[in-house]
C-alpha positions, 0 to 999 in steps of 0.5 A: 490391093495396096496396103499402107497405114492410111488405107488400113485405117480407112478399111478398119473403120467401124462405128463405136458405141461403147467408150472407156472413161479416158478423156482425150487431151486438148492436144488430141482434140485440137489435132482432130479438129485441125485435120477436119479443117484441112478437108476440101471445101466450097466456102468453109461453111462448116462449124463444130459444136462440142460437148465434153459431158459424158453424162449427157452425151450419147453412149456416154461418149467423152466427146460429142460433136455437132457438125453444122452448116453455118451460113451465119458466119459468112453473112457476118463476113459479107457485112464487113465487106458491104455485101448481102447474101443473095445465093439461094438457101438450097444452094447454100445448104447443098454446098454447106453439107458437102463442106461439113461432111468432108470435115466430119470424115477427116475428123473420123479418120484422124481420130482412128489414127490416134486410137479413138473410135466414133459413131455418126448420129443421123437424127440431128436435123430432127432435133433442131429445136433442142440443139438450137436451145442447148447451144444458143444457135443463131439463125442460119446455122443448121445441125447436120449430123452429130458425132460421138468420139472417144477411146473404144471399149469394144472392138466390133468388126468392120461392117460389110460393103457392096461388091465393087462392081455395084459401086464403080461404073466406068464409062456409062451407068449400067443397066443392072441385071437381077443377078448383080442386084441379088449378088449385092444384096446377098453380100450385104445380108450374109455379111450382117447375118454372119456378124449377128448384128440385128439379132444381138442389137434387136434392131428390127424395124416394125412394119407400119403398113399393111404387109405380112411379117415374114422375117424374124431376128434370125433372118432379118438383115441389112437390105430388109432393114433399109427397105423398111426405113425408106419404104415407110413414112415416119412422123416428124420427118419433115426436113423443110420444117427443120430447115425453117427452124434454123432460118433456111426458107428454101421454098420462099427464097427459091422464088426470090433468088437465083439458084 
C-alpha cells in the first residue's frame, strides 16, 4: 500500500482518553478549526461549541468541542435576504450532519498531524437539555457529537477494522456468504482480544433480555459488544424527542413542507 505522511497519520489514528496537562496554544486551536472549516460541505451547517475547562471536560481533556448542526444561523442569513426556511427538518438534519461530521473529521486529522489526540463522544444528542443550558443554545441548533482533544498521555494501538472485501464492493453489492461474514467477525474479534480491550476496560454490556450469558471478559469481544448495543432497547434513546428539544419537529414539518 502507498505510504506518505498523510496516509500514515490517517492509519495510525486511535481514540485517546488520557491527556497531559499541556494546554494547546491559540494558534494550534485556530489551525485545527480552520482545517475543519475547509471540509466539503452542503451549506456550512456545522458550528462548534468549545470548553477549555479540563476539570469539567470528559477525561479531563484540555479541549472539548461540541459539533452542532446549526440551522439557526442560516435562518438569520435568510431573513437578511427576505427568505423563509421551507426545507424539511429531516433534509436539513441529514445535510447538516454530513457537514458537521466532515468538519469534525478534518479537525481530528489536523490535530493528529500536530501531535494531539482525540476521542468522539456519541452520547451528545441524548444530553441535549444539558448542552442547551450549558451553552445557552437557541432553537434550531442540534448537538450532534462531542470531541475531546489534547496531547496524549497514552499510546494505544489503532483498533482493528474489517477486511477490505467486507467494505469495498465494486459493481454490485455482494450476496454475502457465511465464510466472508465469519472472516470479518474473526478479524474484528481476534484483533480486539489481542489488544485485551474489553477485559482491561471491563466494558461488557450486561444482557437485559431473556438470554443466557455465555461470555466472560476473557472471550467477549467487538461483534458481541455491538450486537448487544443494537440488539437491546435502551431507555431514553428517543431521538425524535431529542430533535424536538432542539427545535426540529421532523414529523410535523414533514407533513407541511417538501422533502
